[in-house]
Every structure is written in structure tokens, then in C-alpha cells.
DONU-255505 format. One record per atom (N, C-alpha, C): residue number from 1; atom name; x, y, z. Coordinates in nm, 4 decimals. Example, Ala and Ser with C-alpha at 12.3 -4.5 7.8 and 13.67 -1.06 7.14 Angstrom:
2
+-----+------+----------+----------+----------+
| pos | site |       c1 |       c2 |       c3 |
+-----+------+----------+----------+----------+
|   1 |    N |   1.3190 |  -0.5690 |   0.7800 |
|   1 |   CA |   1.2300 |  -0.4500 |   0.7800 |
|   1 |    C |   1.3200 |  -0.3300 |   0.7800 |
|   2 |    N |   1.2850 |  -0.2250 |   0.7080 |
|   2 |   CA |   1.3670 |  -0.1060 |   0.7140 |
|   2 |    C |   1.2900 |   0.0030 |   0.7870 |
+-----+------+----------+----------+----------+
END
This chain:
147
+-----+------+----------+----------+----------+
| pos | site |       c1 |       c2 |       c3 |
+-----+------+----------+----------+----------+
|   1 |    N |  10.4255 |   3.7408 |  12.4694 |
|   1 |   CA |  10.4191 |   3.8706 |  12.5301 |
|   1 |    C |  10.4354 |   3.8539 |  12.6811 |
|   2 |    N |  10.5223 |   3.9331 |  12.7401 |
|   2 |   CA |  10.5427 |   3.9291 |  12.8846 |
|   2 |    C |  10.4670 |   4.0455 |  12.9461 |
|   3 |    N |  10.3856 |   4.0155 |  13.0462 |
|   3 |   CA |  10.3078 |   4.1170 |  13.1164 |
|   3 |    C |  10.3542 |   4.1257 |  13.2607 |
|   4 |    N |  10.3858 |   4.2446 |  13.3057 |
|   4 |   CA |  10.4300 |   4.2651 |  13.4436 |
|   4 |    C |  10.3168 |   4.3306 |  13.5208 |
|   5 |    N |  10.2854 |   4.2739 |  13.6347 |
|   5 |   CA |  10.1894 |   4.3302 |  13.7281 |
|   5 |    C |  10.2635 |   4.3498 |  13.8593 |
|   6 |    N |  10.2045 |   4.4227 |  13.9520 |
|   6 |   CA |  10.2746 |   4.4498 |  14.0778 |
|   6 |    C |  10.3276 |   4.3225 |  14.1449 |
|   7 |    N |  10.2482 |   4.2211 |  14.1609 |
|   7 |   CA |  10.2903 |   4.1014 |  14.2325 |
|   7 |    C |  10.3002 |   3.9788 |  14.1433 |
|   8 |    N |  10.2806 |   3.9968 |  14.0116 |
|   8 |   CA |  10.2753 |   3.8797 |  13.9250 |
|   8 |    C |  10.3422 |   3.9111 |  13.7921 |
|   9 |    N |  10.4149 |   3.8149 |  13.7401 |
|   9 |   CA |  10.4748 |   3.8252 |  13.6080 |
|   9 |    C |  10.4190 |   3.7097 |  13.5267 |
|  10 |    N |  10.3684 |   3.7412 |  13.4065 |
|  10 |   CA |  10.3100 |   3.6386 |  13.3213 |
|  10 |    C |  10.3692 |   3.6453 |  13.1828 |
|  11 |    N |  10.3744 |   3.5291 |  13.1185 |
|  11 |   CA |  10.4162 |   3.5185 |  12.9788 |
|  11 |    C |  10.3041 |   3.4482 |  12.9054 |
|  12 |    N |  10.2520 |   3.5126 |  12.8042 |
|  12 |   CA |  10.1501 |   3.4509 |  12.7207 |
|  12 |    C |  10.2178 |   3.3965 |  12.5967 |
|  13 |    N |  10.2172 |   3.2626 |  12.5816 |
|  13 |   CA |  10.2806 |   3.1983 |  12.4666 |
|  13 |    C |  10.1907 |   3.2143 |  12.3454 |
|  14 |    N |  10.2434 |   3.2759 |  12.2417 |
|  14 |   CA |  10.1605 |   3.3028 |  12.1237 |
|  14 |    C |  10.1292 |   3.1770 |  12.0438 |
|  15 |    N |  10.2192 |   3.0798 |  12.0418 |
|  15 |   CA |  10.1948 |   2.9581 |  11.9646 |
|  15 |    C |  10.0969 |   2.8650 |  12.0337 |
|  16 |    N |  10.1174 |   2.8393 |  12.1630 |
|  16 |   CA |  10.0339 |   2.7413 |  12.2324 |
|  16 |    C |   9.9160 |   2.8032 |  12.3037 |
|  17 |    N |   9.9200 |   2.9329 |  12.3290 |
|  17 |   CA |   9.8134 |   2.9986 |  12.4032 |
|  17 |    C |   9.8252 |   2.9825 |  12.5535 |
|  18 |    N |   9.9260 |   2.9076 |  12.5979 |
|  18 |   CA |   9.9472 |   2.8861 |  12.7413 |
|  18 |    C |   9.9957 |   3.0140 |  12.8080 |
|  19 |    N |   9.9651 |   3.0244 |  12.9358 |
|  19 |   CA |  10.0184 |   3.1327 |  13.0172 |
|  19 |    C |  10.1133 |   3.0731 |  13.1191 |
|  20 |    N |  10.2315 |   3.1299 |  13.1303 |
|  20 |   CA |  10.3321 |   3.0855 |  13.2273 |
|  20 |    C |  10.3430 |   3.1961 |  13.3312 |
|  21 |    N |  10.3334 |   3.1580 |  13.4568 |
|  21 |   CA |  10.3386 |   3.2543 |  13.5673 |
|  21 |    C |  10.4694 |   3.2431 |  13.6444 |
|  22 |    N |  10.5196 |   3.3566 |  13.6869 |
|  22 |   CA |  10.6391 |   3.3584 |  13.7713 |
|  22 |    C |  10.7657 |   3.3825 |  13.6917 |
|  23 |    N |  10.8478 |   3.4709 |  13.7418 |
|  23 |   CA |  10.9678 |   3.5110 |  13.6716 |
|  23 |    C |  11.0625 |   3.3936 |  13.6462 |
|  24 |    N |  11.0849 |   3.3092 |  13.7474 |
|  24 |   CA |  11.1764 |   3.1954 |  13.7303 |
|  24 |    C |  11.1236 |   3.1007 |  13.6231 |
|  25 |    N |  10.9949 |   3.0705 |  13.6264 |
|  25 |   CA |  10.9360 |   2.9799 |  13.5262 |
|  25 |    C |  10.9488 |   3.0381 |  13.3859 |
|  26 |    N |  10.9295 |   3.1665 |  13.3750 |
|  26 |   CA |  10.9403 |   3.2335 |  13.2432 |
|  26 |    C |  11.0839 |   3.2266 |  13.1931 |
|  27 |    N |  11.1805 |   3.2559 |  13.2809 |
|  27 |   CA |  11.3226 |   3.2514 |  13.2414 |
|  27 |    C |  11.3599 |   3.1120 |  13.1949 |
|  28 |    N |  11.3197 |   3.0105 |  13.2693 |
|  28 |   CA |  11.3537 |   2.8729 |  13.2321 |
|  28 |    C |  11.2861 |   2.8345 |  13.1013 |
|  29 |    N |  11.1611 |   2.8745 |  13.0826 |
|  29 |   CA |  11.0886 |   2.8449 |  12.9573 |
|  29 |    C |  11.1587 |   2.9105 |  12.8383 |
|  30 |    N |  11.1906 |   3.0382 |  12.8510 |
|  30 |   CA |  11.2550 |   3.1108 |  12.7395 |
|  30 |    C |  11.3927 |   3.0538 |  12.7111 |
|  31 |    N |  11.4640 |   3.0113 |  12.8154 |
|  31 |   CA |  11.5963 |   2.9513 |  12.7961 |
|  31 |    C |  11.5877 |   2.8229 |  12.7176 |
|  32 |    N |  11.4853 |   2.7450 |  12.7459 |
|  32 |   CA |  11.4674 |   2.6191 |  12.6721 |
|  32 |    C |  11.4308 |   2.6448 |  12.5263 |
|  33 |    N |  11.3646 |   2.7559 |  12.4993 |
|  33 |   CA |  11.3232 |   2.7905 |  12.3638 |
|  33 |    C |  11.4330 |   2.8649 |  12.2877 |
|  34 |    N |  11.5369 |   2.9051 |  12.3556 |
|  34 |   CA |  11.6423 |   2.9886 |  12.2997 |
|  34 |    C |  11.7227 |   2.9148 |  12.1923 |
|  35 |    N |  11.7598 |   2.9874 |  12.0855 |
|  35 |   CA |  11.8474 |   2.9284 |  11.9858 |
|  35 |    C |  11.9928 |   2.9164 |  12.0345 |
|  36 |    N |  12.0224 |   2.9789 |  12.1497 |
|  36 |   CA |  12.1561 |   2.9698 |  12.2072 |
|  36 |    C |  12.1753 |   2.8293 |  12.2630 |
|  37 |    N |  12.2759 |   2.7560 |  12.2154 |
|  37 |   CA |  12.2939 |   2.6195 |  12.2657 |
|  37 |    C |  12.3305 |   2.6168 |  12.4136 |
|  38 |    N |  12.2711 |   2.5260 |  12.4854 |
|  38 |   CA |  12.3029 |   2.5013 |  12.6261 |
|  38 |    C |  12.2851 |   2.6258 |  12.7132 |
|  39 |    N |  12.1799 |   2.7016 |  12.6844 |
|  39 |   CA |  12.1538 |   2.8236 |  12.7614 |
|  39 |    C |  12.1316 |   2.7934 |  12.9099 |
|  40 |    N |  12.0875 |   2.6722 |  12.9388 |
|  40 |   CA |  12.0669 |   2.6317 |  13.0781 |
|  40 |    C |  12.1783 |   2.5417 |  13.1283 |
|  41 |    N |  12.2925 |   2.5424 |  13.0608 |
|  41 |   CA |  12.4075 |   2.4658 |  13.1056 |
|  41 |    C |  12.4368 |   2.3462 |  13.0184 |
|  42 |    N |  12.5624 |   2.3033 |  13.0233 |
|  42 |   CA |  12.6085 |   2.1912 |  12.9414 |
|  42 |    C |  12.5937 |   2.0584 |  13.0157 |
|  43 |    N |  12.5575 |   2.0638 |  13.1433 |
|  43 |   CA |  12.5412 |   1.9426 |  13.2241 |
|  43 |    C |  12.4352 |   1.9703 |  13.3307 |
|  44 |    N |  12.3961 |   1.8664 |  13.3997 |
|  44 |   CA |  12.2999 |   1.8827 |  13.5094 |
|  44 |    C |  12.3591 |   1.9667 |  13.6216 |
|  45 |    N |  12.4893 |   1.9520 |  13.6441 |
|  45 |   CA |  12.5554 |   2.0322 |  13.7477 |
|  45 |    C |  12.5516 |   2.1806 |  13.7097 |
|  46 |    N |  12.5840 |   2.2112 |  13.5842 |
|  46 |   CA |  12.5771 |   2.3513 |  13.5409 |
|  46 |    C |  12.4359 |   2.4052 |  13.5495 |
|  47 |    N |  12.3375 |   2.3241 |  13.5105 |
|  47 |   CA |  12.1987 |   2.3695 |  13.5204 |
|  47 |    C |  12.1617 |   2.4016 |  13.6640 |
|  48 |    N |  12.2052 |   2.3177 |  13.7574 |
|  48 |   CA |  12.1786 |   2.3421 |  13.8993 |
|  48 |    C |  12.2450 |   2.4708 |  13.9460 |
|  49 |    N |  12.3690 |   2.4942 |  13.9021 |
|  49 |   CA |  12.4382 |   2.6183 |  13.9397 |
|  49 |    C |  12.3694 |   2.7398 |  13.8802 |
|  50 |    N |  12.3243 |   2.7277 |  13.7554 |
|  50 |   CA |  12.2533 |   2.8388 |  13.6908 |
|  50 |    C |  12.1266 |   2.8699 |  13.7684 |
|  51 |    N |  12.0515 |   2.7659 |  13.8048 |
|  51 |   CA |  11.9297 |   2.7876 |  13.8824 |
|  51 |    C |  11.9612 |   2.8525 |  14.0178 |
|  52 |    N |  12.0724 |   2.8145 |  14.0780 |
|  52 |   CA |  12.1130 |   2.8753 |  14.2045 |
|  52 |    C |  12.1332 |   3.0243 |  14.1879 |
|  53 |    N |  12.2048 |   3.0637 |  14.0830 |
|  53 |   CA |  12.2309 |   3.2061 |  14.0614 |
|  53 |    C |  12.1051 |   3.2823 |  14.0198 |
|  54 |    N |  12.0147 |   3.2162 |  13.9481 |
|  54 |   CA |  11.8867 |   3.2803 |  13.9157 |
|  54 |    C |  11.8087 |   3.3085 |  14.0438 |
|  55 |    N |  11.8056 |   3.2125 |  14.1348 |
|  55 |   CA |  11.7380 |   3.2321 |  14.2634 |
|  55 |    C |  11.8062 |   3.3452 |  14.3430 |
|  56 |    N |  11.9389 |   3.3477 |  14.3416 |
|  56 |   CA |  12.0132 |   3.4533 |  14.4099 |
|  56 |    C |  11.9733 |   3.5894 |  14.3529 |
|  57 |    N |  11.9660 |   3.6001 |  14.2205 |
|  57 |   CA |  11.9286 |   3.7268 |  14.1578 |
|  57 |    C |  11.7854 |   3.7670 |  14.1942 |
|  58 |    N |  11.6949 |   3.6717 |  14.1997 |
|  58 |   CA |  11.5563 |   3.7019 |  14.2368 |
|  58 |    C |  11.5468 |   3.7495 |  14.3815 |
|  59 |    N |  11.6220 |   3.6859 |  14.4692 |
|  59 |   CA |  11.6241 |   3.7299 |  14.6094 |
|  59 |    C |  11.6809 |   3.8718 |  14.6180 |
|  60 |    N |  11.7899 |   3.8948 |  14.5476 |
|  60 |   CA |  11.8520 |   4.0279 |  14.5465 |
|  60 |    C |  11.7544 |   4.1323 |  14.4928 |
|  61 |    N |  11.6835 |   4.0997 |  14.3871 |
|  61 |   CA |  11.5837 |   4.1895 |  14.3279 |
|  61 |    C |  11.4744 |   4.2231 |  14.4301 |
|  62 |    N |  11.4304 |   4.1245 |  14.5056 |
|  62 |   CA |  11.3226 |   4.1448 |  14.6025 |
|  62 |    C |  11.3691 |   4.2166 |  14.7279 |
|  63 |    N |  11.4991 |   4.2338 |  14.7446 |
|  63 |   CA |  11.5530 |   4.3033 |  14.8619 |
|  63 |    C |  11.5871 |   4.4489 |  14.8322 |
|  64 |    N |  11.5190 |   4.5074 |  14.7365 |
|  64 |   CA |  11.5543 |   4.6416 |  14.6929 |
|  64 |    C |  11.5509 |   4.7441 |  14.8056 |
|  65 |    N |  11.4737 |   4.7191 |  14.9119 |
|  65 |   CA |  11.4649 |   4.8154 |  15.0226 |
|  65 |    C |  11.5509 |   4.7797 |  15.1410 |
|  66 |    N |  11.6208 |   4.6680 |  15.1376 |
|  66 |   CA |  11.7001 |   4.6243 |  15.2528 |
|  66 |    C |  11.8485 |   4.6366 |  15.2189 |
|  67 |    N |  11.9043 |   4.7532 |  15.2456 |
|  67 |   CA |  12.0429 |   4.7841 |  15.2081 |
|  67 |    C |  12.1471 |   4.6953 |  15.2732 |
|  68 |    N |  12.1283 |   4.6604 |  15.3996 |
|  68 |   CA |  12.2276 |   4.5790 |  15.4712 |
|  68 |    C |  12.2364 |   4.4390 |  15.4113 |
|  69 |    N |  12.1237 |   4.3745 |  15.3896 |
|  69 |   CA |  12.1238 |   4.2409 |  15.3307 |
|  69 |    C |  12.1751 |   4.2451 |  15.1877 |
|  70 |    N |  12.1370 |   4.3492 |  15.1133 |
|  70 |   CA |  12.1821 |   4.3633 |  14.9760 |
|  70 |    C |  12.3343 |   4.3778 |  14.9705 |
|  71 |    N |  12.3923 |   4.4578 |  15.0573 |
|  71 |   CA |  12.5388 |   4.4734 |  15.0607 |
|  71 |    C |  12.6067 |   4.3411 |  15.0942 |
|  72 |    N |  12.5493 |   4.2648 |  15.1837 |
|  72 |   CA |  12.6053 |   4.1342 |  15.2187 |
|  72 |    C |  12.6013 |   4.0430 |  15.0967 |
|  73 |    N |  12.4924 |   4.0454 |  15.0245 |
|  73 |   CA |  12.4810 |   3.9626 |  14.9041 |
|  73 |    C |  12.5812 |   4.0075 |  14.7963 |
|  74 |    N |  12.6046 |   4.1376 |  14.7865 |
|  74 |   CA |  12.7051 |   4.1872 |  14.6934 |
|  74 |    C |  12.8432 |   4.1297 |  14.7287 |
|  75 |    N |  12.8737 |   4.1250 |  14.8581 |
|  75 |   CA |  13.0034 |   4.0705 |  14.9018 |
|  75 |    C |  13.0144 |   3.9219 |  14.8686 |
|  76 |    N |  12.9048 |   3.8472 |  14.8863 |
|  76 |   CA |  12.9047 |   3.7046 |  14.8524 |
|  76 |    C |  12.9290 |   3.6878 |  14.7032 |
|  77 |    N |  12.8613 |   3.7676 |  14.6218 |
|  77 |   CA |  12.8757 |   3.7624 |  14.4770 |
|  77 |    C |  13.0169 |   3.8034 |  14.4371 |
|  78 |    N |  13.0705 |   3.9057 |  14.4987 |
|  78 |   CA |  13.2068 |   3.9515 |  14.4702 |
|  78 |    C |  13.3074 |   3.8399 |  14.4974 |
|  79 |    N |  13.2928 |   3.7726 |  14.6101 |
|  79 |   CA |  13.3828 |   3.6626 |  14.6452 |
|  79 |    C |  13.3705 |   3.5472 |  14.5451 |
|  80 |    N |  13.2480 |   3.5143 |  14.5064 |
|  80 |   CA |  13.2262 |   3.4062 |  14.4096 |
|  80 |    C |  13.2919 |   3.4370 |  14.2763 |
|  81 |    N |  13.2944 |   3.5650 |  14.2388 |
|  81 |   CA |  13.3532 |   3.6049 |  14.1113 |
|  81 |    C |  13.5036 |   3.6278 |  14.1183 |
|  82 |    N |  13.5632 |   3.6092 |  14.2343 |
|  82 |   CA |  13.7058 |   3.6336 |  14.2491 |
|  82 |    C |  13.7905 |   3.5386 |  14.1641 |
|  83 |    N |  13.7369 |   3.4228 |  14.1310 |
|  83 |   CA |  13.8134 |   3.3251 |  14.0514 |
|  83 |    C |  13.7388 |   3.2818 |  13.9253 |
|  84 |    N |  13.6408 |   3.3616 |  13.8834 |
|  84 |   CA |  13.5607 |   3.3246 |  13.7663 |
|  84 |    C |  13.5443 |   3.4424 |  13.6713 |
|  85 |    N |  13.5286 |   3.4086 |  13.5449 |
|  85 |   CA |  13.4933 |   3.5089 |  13.4467 |
|  85 |    C |  13.3415 |   3.5163 |  13.4334 |
|  86 |    N |  13.2749 |   3.4030 |  13.4425 |
|  86 |   CA |  13.1288 |   3.3933 |  13.4335 |
|  86 |    C |  13.0764 |   3.3274 |  13.5599 |
|  87 |    N |  12.9495 |   3.3434 |  13.5858 |
|  87 |   CA |  12.8914 |   3.2828 |  13.7064 |
|  87 |    C |  12.8980 |   3.1303 |  13.7013 |
|  88 |    N |  12.8756 |   3.0731 |  13.5829 |
|  88 |   CA |  12.8765 |   2.9277 |  13.5669 |
|  88 |    C |  12.9515 |   2.8921 |  13.4397 |
|  89 |    N |  13.0450 |   2.8007 |  13.4508 |
|  89 |   CA |  13.1134 |   2.7500 |  13.3329 |
|  89 |    C |  13.2088 |   2.8518 |  13.2709 |
|  90 |    N |  13.2330 |   2.8326 |  13.1410 |
|  90 |   CA |  13.3300 |   2.9178 |  13.0713 |
|  90 |    C |  13.2673 |   2.9993 |  12.9585 |
|  91 |    N |  13.1378 |   3.0271 |  12.9729 |
|  91 |   CA |  13.0673 |   3.1098 |  12.8746 |
|  91 |    C |  12.9530 |   3.1813 |  12.9450 |
|  92 |    N |  12.9023 |   3.2829 |  12.8800 |
|  92 |   CA |  12.7895 |   3.3551 |  12.9362 |
|  92 |    C |  12.6666 |   3.2652 |  12.9339 |
|  93 |    N |  12.5897 |   3.2691 |  13.0417 |
|  93 |   CA |  12.4656 |   3.1920 |  13.0514 |
|  93 |    C |  12.3515 |   3.2852 |  13.0916 |
|  94 |    N |  12.2336 |   3.2275 |  13.0981 |
|  94 |   CA |  12.1169 |   3.3038 |  13.1407 |
|  94 |    C |  12.1363 |   3.3592 |  13.2829 |
|  95 |    N |  12.2169 |   3.2923 |  13.3638 |
|  95 |   CA |  12.2455 |   3.3409 |  13.4996 |
|  95 |    C |  12.3188 |   3.4748 |  13.4939 |
|  96 |    N |  12.4160 |   3.4876 |  13.4047 |
|  96 |   CA |  12.4911 |   3.6137 |  13.3902 |
|  96 |    C |  12.3978 |   3.7258 |  13.3431 |
|  97 |    N |  12.3125 |   3.6936 |  13.2482 |
|  97 |   CA |  12.2196 |   3.7936 |  13.1924 |
|  97 |    C |  12.1236 |   3.8422 |  13.3012 |
|  98 |    N |  12.0644 |   3.7496 |  13.3737 |
|  98 |   CA |  11.9695 |   3.7852 |  13.4799 |
|  98 |    C |  12.0395 |   3.8650 |  13.5898 |
|  99 |    N |  12.1599 |   3.8223 |  13.6281 |
|  99 |   CA |  12.2314 |   3.8936 |  13.7342 |
|  99 |    C |  12.2675 |   4.0348 |  13.6882 |
| 100 |    N |  12.3128 |   4.0473 |  13.5632 |
| 100 |   CA |  12.3438 |   4.1800 |  13.5102 |
| 100 |    C |  12.2209 |   4.2711 |  13.5172 |
| 101 |    N |  12.1079 |   4.2213 |  13.4684 |
| 101 |   CA |  11.9859 |   4.3022 |  13.4681 |
| 101 |    C |  11.9420 |   4.3379 |  13.6097 |
| 102 |    N |  11.9609 |   4.2472 |  13.7027 |
| 102 |   CA |  11.9254 |   4.2728 |  13.8426 |
| 102 |    C |  12.0164 |   4.3792 |  13.9044 |
| 103 |    N |  12.1447 |   4.3712 |  13.8745 |
| 103 |   CA |  12.2431 |   4.4605 |  13.9372 |
| 103 |    C |  12.2513 |   4.5985 |  13.8747 |
| 104 |    N |  12.2070 |   4.6142 |  13.7516 |
| 104 |   CA |  12.2280 |   4.7385 |  13.6785 |
| 104 |    C |  12.1844 |   4.8617 |  13.7585 |
| 105 |    N |  12.0622 |   4.8633 |  13.8055 |
| 105 |   CA |  12.0131 |   4.9840 |  13.8750 |
| 105 |    C |  12.0870 |   5.0053 |  14.0076 |
| 106 |    N |  12.1261 |   4.8964 |  14.0743 |
| 106 |   CA |  12.1993 |   4.9102 |  14.2000 |
| 106 |    C |  12.3367 |   4.9734 |  14.1745 |
| 107 |    N |  12.4080 |   4.9234 |  14.0735 |
| 107 |   CA |  12.5398 |   4.9779 |  14.0455 |
| 107 |    C |  12.5327 |   5.1197 |  13.9901 |
| 108 |    N |  12.4245 |   5.1507 |  13.9214 |
| 108 |   CA |  12.4057 |   5.2863 |  13.8695 |
| 108 |    C |  12.4028 |   5.3878 |  13.9844 |
| 109 |    N |  12.3471 |   5.3467 |  14.0977 |
| 109 |   CA |  12.3325 |   5.4371 |  14.2115 |
| 109 |    C |  12.4522 |   5.4350 |  14.3076 |
| 110 |    N |  12.5471 |   5.3441 |  14.2873 |
| 110 |   CA |  12.6638 |   5.3352 |  14.3777 |
| 110 |    C |  12.7676 |   5.4409 |  14.3447 |
| 111 |    N |  12.8393 |   5.4816 |  14.4476 |
| 111 |   CA |  12.9532 |   5.5727 |  14.4271 |
| 111 |    C |  13.0708 |   5.4908 |  14.3733 |
| 112 |    N |  13.1724 |   5.5606 |  14.3217 |
| 112 |   CA |  13.2920 |   5.4917 |  14.2746 |
| 112 |    C |  13.3580 |   5.4145 |  14.3896 |
| 113 |    N |  13.3595 |   5.4751 |  14.5061 |
| 113 |   CA |  13.4196 |   5.4098 |  14.6219 |
| 113 |    C |  13.3487 |   5.2780 |  14.6563 |
| 114 |    N |  13.2167 |   5.2775 |  14.6504 |
| 114 |   CA |  13.1419 |   5.1554 |  14.6796 |
| 114 |    C |  13.1701 |   5.0476 |  14.5740 |
| 115 |    N |  13.1752 |   5.0893 |  14.4472 |
| 115 |   CA |  13.2017 |   4.9942 |  14.3396 |
| 115 |    C |  13.3446 |   4.9398 |  14.3484 |
| 116 |    N |  13.4403 |   5.0242 |  14.3873 |
| 116 |   CA |  13.5796 |   4.9792 |  14.3980 |
| 116 |    C |  13.5975 |   4.8737 |  14.5063 |
| 117 |    N |  13.5119 |   4.8737 |  14.6081 |
| 117 |   CA |  13.5204 |   4.7719 |  14.7133 |
| 117 |    C |  13.4740 |   4.6348 |  14.6604 |
| 118 |    N |  13.4039 |   4.6341 |  14.5494 |
| 118 |   CA |  13.3538 |   4.5102 |  14.4882 |
| 118 |    C |  13.4299 |   4.4853 |  14.3583 |
| 119 |    N |  13.5612 |   4.4728 |  14.3702 |
| 119 |   CA |  13.6513 |   4.4676 |  14.2540 |
| 119 |    C |  13.6148 |   4.3556 |  14.1551 |
| 120 |    N |  13.5899 |   4.2351 |  14.2036 |
| 120 |   CA |  13.5623 |   4.1213 |  14.1148 |
| 120 |    C |  13.4245 |   4.1360 |  14.0515 |
| 121 |    N |  13.3284 |   4.1818 |  14.1300 |
| 121 |   CA |  13.1945 |   4.2067 |  14.0761 |
| 121 |    C |  13.2016 |   4.3159 |  13.9690 |
| 122 |    N |  13.2791 |   4.4201 |  13.9945 |
| 122 |   CA |  13.2958 |   4.5272 |  13.8965 |
| 122 |    C |  13.3598 |   4.4798 |  13.7684 |
| 123 |    N |  13.4621 |   4.3962 |  13.7787 |
| 123 |   CA |  13.5284 |   4.3398 |  13.6592 |
| 123 |    C |  13.4283 |   4.2589 |  13.5777 |
| 124 |    N |  13.3550 |   4.1690 |  13.6478 |
| 124 |   CA |  13.2558 |   4.0851 |  13.5805 |
| 124 |    C |  13.1476 |   4.1717 |  13.5141 |
| 125 |    N |  13.0950 |   4.2689 |  13.5894 |
| 125 |   CA |  12.9881 |   4.3548 |  13.5391 |
| 125 |    C |  13.0341 |   4.4307 |  13.4152 |
| 126 |    N |  13.1541 |   4.4841 |  13.4201 |
| 126 |   CA |  13.2077 |   4.5604 |  13.3079 |
| 126 |    C |  13.2197 |   4.4732 |  13.1836 |
| 127 |    N |  13.2652 |   4.3495 |  13.2016 |
| 127 |   CA |  13.2783 |   4.2544 |  13.0915 |
| 127 |    C |  13.1403 |   4.2204 |  13.0336 |
| 128 |    N |  13.0444 |   4.1901 |  13.1193 |
| 128 |   CA |  12.9108 |   4.1508 |  13.0746 |
| 128 |    C |  12.8404 |   4.2679 |  13.0061 |
| 129 |    N |  12.8531 |   4.3887 |  13.0592 |
| 129 |   CA |  12.7843 |   4.5022 |  12.9963 |
| 129 |    C |  12.8440 |   4.5383 |  12.8614 |
| 130 |    N |  12.9617 |   4.4861 |  12.8307 |
| 130 |   CA |  13.0207 |   4.5073 |  12.6982 |
| 130 |    C |  12.9493 |   4.4330 |  12.5881 |
| 131 |    N |  12.8662 |   4.3363 |  12.6225 |
| 131 |   CA |  12.7877 |   4.2624 |  12.5247 |
| 131 |    C |  12.6576 |   4.3389 |  12.4999 |
| 132 |    N |  12.6428 |   4.3970 |  12.3821 |
| 132 |   CA |  12.5259 |   4.4803 |  12.3519 |
| 132 |    C |  12.3952 |   4.4037 |  12.3584 |
| 133 |    N |  12.3995 |   4.2742 |  12.3302 |
| 133 |   CA |  12.2779 |   4.1931 |  12.3385 |
| 133 |    C |  12.2319 |   4.1800 |  12.4842 |
| 134 |    N |  12.3254 |   4.1763 |  12.5761 |
| 134 |   CA |  12.2907 |   4.1678 |  12.7184 |
| 134 |    C |  12.2504 |   4.3053 |  12.7692 |
| 135 |    N |  12.3282 |   4.4053 |  12.7344 |
| 135 |   CA |  12.3039 |   4.5411 |  12.7851 |
| 135 |    C |  12.1731 |   4.5990 |  12.7339 |
| 136 |    N |  12.1375 |   4.5701 |  12.6107 |
| 136 |   CA |  12.0165 |   4.6220 |  12.5484 |
| 136 |    C |  12.0144 |   4.7735 |  12.5562 |
| 137 |    N |  11.9139 |   4.8331 |  12.6168 |
| 137 |   CA |  11.9021 |   4.9787 |  12.6234 |
| 137 |    C |  11.9566 |   5.0381 |  12.7517 |
| 138 |    N |  12.0168 |   4.9540 |  12.8369 |
| 138 |   CA |  12.0722 |   5.0044 |  12.9623 |
| 138 |    C |  12.1923 |   5.0940 |  12.9344 |
| 139 |    N |  12.2088 |   5.1954 |  13.0182 |
| 139 |   CA |  12.3248 |   5.2831 |  13.0054 |
| 139 |    C |  12.4497 |   5.2099 |  13.0517 |
| 140 |    N |  12.5623 |   5.2432 |  12.9865 |
| 140 |   CA |  12.6908 |   5.1913 |  13.0332 |
| 140 |    C |  12.7204 |   5.2548 |  13.1702 |
| 141 |    N |  12.7722 |   5.1724 |  13.2594 |
| 141 |   CA |  12.8068 |   5.2214 |  13.3933 |
| 141 |    C |  12.9588 |   5.2204 |  13.4064 |
| 142 |    N |  13.0164 |   5.3324 |  13.4437 |
| 142 |   CA |  13.1593 |   5.3398 |  13.4702 |
| 142 |    C |  13.1852 |   5.2750 |  13.6050 |
| 143 |    N |  13.2697 |   5.1730 |  13.6042 |
| 143 |   CA |  13.2993 |   5.1001 |  13.7265 |
| 143 |    C |  13.4121 |   5.1674 |  13.8035 |
| 144 |    N |  13.5185 |   5.2055 |  13.7336 |
| 144 |   CA |  13.6313 |   5.2728 |  13.7992 |
| 144 |    C |  13.6199 |   5.4234 |  13.7843 |
| 145 |    N |  13.7034 |   5.4925 |  13.8547 |
| 145 |   CA |  13.7063 |   5.6380 |  13.8439 |
| 145 |    C |  13.7607 |   5.6798 |  13.7086 |
| 146 |    N |  13.7023 |   5.7820 |  13.6475 |
| 146 |   CA |  13.7553 |   5.8304 |  13.5201 |
| 146 |    C |  13.8956 |   5.8867 |  13.5392 |
| 147 |    N |  13.9795 |   5.8673 |  13.4372 |
| 147 |   CA |  14.1179 |   5.9170 |  13.4456 |
| 147 |    C |  14.1250 |   6.0651 |  13.4200 |
+-----+------+----------+----------+----------+
END
């Protein structure tokens, strides 16, 4: 069971009775327990890159009130996605899932013009939100202008 508090996120492991604190620790723990093979990467380099993007997503999440820094981070992410389909490697990873969940509310509030300036981010986001397991109950977000 995951419990969210204002300043603390905890996971209570039902089998061991242990409590894991902190969003990053919980994500890494759940990834290791996942039936998805290589959820944390196929190599140590991929795992390091995944951790980098998880940290990026956490920083972005914590900057919800700082629009200027958030826009700068969107531009960095957009540039990184200019030559990639996924954040790391050639398949969806926990980094893509976390980034999607972090970005969803931000993109929901953006105008079409703002989203169009982030072409690569929009392409990636649209592709990732097409996976119902990733999207879960989130609303589909139109990235481009309707025809």
C-alpha cells in the first residue's frame, strides 16, 4: 500500500512488513519487483540513465510553482527527445512512465501553441499516452490542434 502525506511518501510492503520511504526509493523497489524484464535497464549504463530521468522528473514535479524553471526543463526534455523514441534505450522504461505521469497535468493546462513549441516532447507524450497501462485513468491530451 502506498501512502501519500504532504512531505512524505511511504510504501508499506505487505509481505515483509517493511516500510520504504521516499518516492525514488519506492519507484526503484517496485521496478525491481516488476514482472517486466529489465524495468531498470538492460545494462548499468541504462540503469544510470533511467535514474537520471527519474531525478529529472522528481525535480520537475517539485517545481510546480516555478514556471520559468519548468519551461526551461521542458526545453531540455524536448531537445533530448529530438532523436529518441524513448527516454532510455529502445523500449519503454520506468523513466518514461514516471515522466509521463509527471508531465500529464502540466500538458493538460498548456495551450496548443505552447505544446506545438515542444514538438519532440509532444510526439513522445502522444506515443506514451497511447499505452493504456501507462495512461491508466488519465485523460487523453490532444497535442496538436484539432482538424
